[in-house]
C-alpha positions in Angstrom: 31.6 -10.4 14.8 32.6 -7.6 12.4 30.5 -4.5 12.0 29.5 -5.5 8.5 28.4 -9.0 9.7 26.4 -7.3 12.5 24.7 -4.9 10.0 23.8 -7.8 7.7 22.4 -9.8 10.6 20.3 -6.7 11.7 19.2 -6.1 8.2 18.0 -9.7 7.8 16.1 -9.6 11.1 14.5 -6.3 10.2 13.5 -7.5 6.8 12.0 -10.7 8.2 10.1 -8.8 10.9 8.8 -6.2 8.4 7.7 -9.0 6.1 5.9 -10.9 8.8 4.1 -7.7 10.0 3.2 -6.8 6.4 1.6 -10.2 6.0 -0.4 -9.8 9.2 -1.5 -6.3 8.2 -2.6 -7.6 4.8 -4.8 -10.2 6.4 -6.7 -7.5 8.4 -9.8 -5.9 7.0 -10.0 -7.6 3.6 -12.4 -5.8 1.4 -14.9 -8.2 -0.2 -14.3 -8.6 -3.9 -11.0 -6.7 -3.8 -7.6 -8.3 -3.7 -4.2 -7.0 -2.9 -3.7 -5.8 -6.4 -6.9 -3.7 -6.5 -6.0 -2.1 -3.1 -2.5 -1.4 -4.4 -3.9 0.3 -7.4 -6.3 2.4 -5.4 -3.4 3.3 -3.0 -1.2 4.2 -6.0 -3.8 6.6 -7.3 -4.4 8.1 -3.9 -0.7 8.8 -3.3 0.4 9.8 -6.8 -2.8 11.2 -8.4 -4.4 10.5 -11.7 -2.3 8.7 -14.4 -2.4 6.4 -17.3 -2.6 2.6 -16.8 1.1 2.1 -17.7 2.2 4.8 -15.2 0.0 3.2 -12.5 1.5 -0.2 -13.3 5.0 1.3 -12.9 4.0 2.9 -9.6 2.8 -0.3 -8.0 5.4 -2.5 -9.7 3.2 -4.5 -12.0 3.1 -5.2 -15.7 0.5 -3.0 -17.5 -1.1 -6.0 -19.3 -1.9 -7.6 -15.9 -4.1 -4.7 -14.8 -6.8 -4.9 -17.5 -9.2 -7.0 -15.6 -8.6 -5.4 -12.2 -9.1 -1.9 -13.6 -12.3 -3.0 -15.3 -13.6 -4.4 -12.1 -12.7 -1.3 -10.1 -14.4 0.8 -12.8 -17.5 -1.4 -12.7 -17.6 -1.0 -8.9 -17.4 2.8 -9.2 -14.0 3.0 -7.4 -12.2 4.5 -10.3 -13.1 6.5 -13.4 -11.3 6.7 -16.7 -11.1 10.1 -18.4 -10.4 9.8 -22.2 -7.6 12.0 -23.5 -9.1 14.7 -25.8 -5.9 14.7 -28.0 -5.5 10.9 -28.2 -8.8 9.0 -27.7 -6.8 5.7 -27.2 -5.3 7.1 -24.0 -7.1 7.6 -20.8 -6.3 8.9 -17.3 -7.4 6.8 -14.4 -8.8 8.7 -11.3 -9.8 7.4 -7.9 -13.5 8.2 -7.2 -15.0 9.4 -3.9 -16.3 5.8 -3.4 -12.8 4.5 -4.0 -11.3 7.0 -1.5 -13.9 6.0 1.2 -13.2 2.3 0.7 -9.4 2.9 0.8 -9.6 5.0 3.9 -11.9 2.5 5.6 -9.4 -0.3 4.8 -6.4 1.7 6.1 -8.3 2.6 9.3 -9.1 -1.1 9.9 -5.4 -2.1 9.5 -4.2 0.8 11.7 -6.8 -0.1 14.4 -5.5 -3.7 14.4 -1.9 -2.5 14.6 -2.7 -0.1 17.5 -4.5 -2.8 19.4 -1.6 -5.2 18.8 0.8 -2.6 20.1 -1.3 -1.8 23.1 -1.7 -5.5 24.1 1.8 -6.9 23.2 4.2 -4.0 23.9 5.1 -2.1 27.0 4.9 1.7 27.0 8.7 1.8 26.6 8.6 -0.6 23.6 5.8 1.5 22.0 7.9 4.6 22.4 10.9 2.8 20.8 8.7 1.6 18.0 7.6 5.2 17.3 11.2 6.2 17.0 11.9 3.2 14.8 9.0 4.3 12.5 10.8 7.6 11.8 14.0 5.7 11.1 12.2 3.4 8.7 10.9 6.4 6.9 14.4 7.7 6.5 15.6 4.3 5.1 12.7 4.3 2.6 13.5 7.7 1.2 14.9 7.7 -2.3 
């Protein structure tokens, strides 16, 4: 098999494995009343800071018009605030609140605890060490 064919085969296996793991992680620690979109929005605000709805939509890969209801629900639950722009009252900046941060951190810790437990029970110490090295490589691949 050529080097290119081997790379394509490895890339397909890696993508499939990451997708399967991502689905398993998403199923862990679901927050009542919050879906994947709401958690993605909170995460986007956490990592990138306050922004407009259109900027937030771009960060998480969604259409701005699809966020209206989710943002309204997050605001009603006290997980985000909207600060109106003094120069243009039609624009607002969305900010994650302390409650939103606590919920997001709790959600992440639940998923990380599940993953740590799965690693401890399903992988040997050598495999866990290899996975740690692979994590650093995945970070490099994900860099823009």
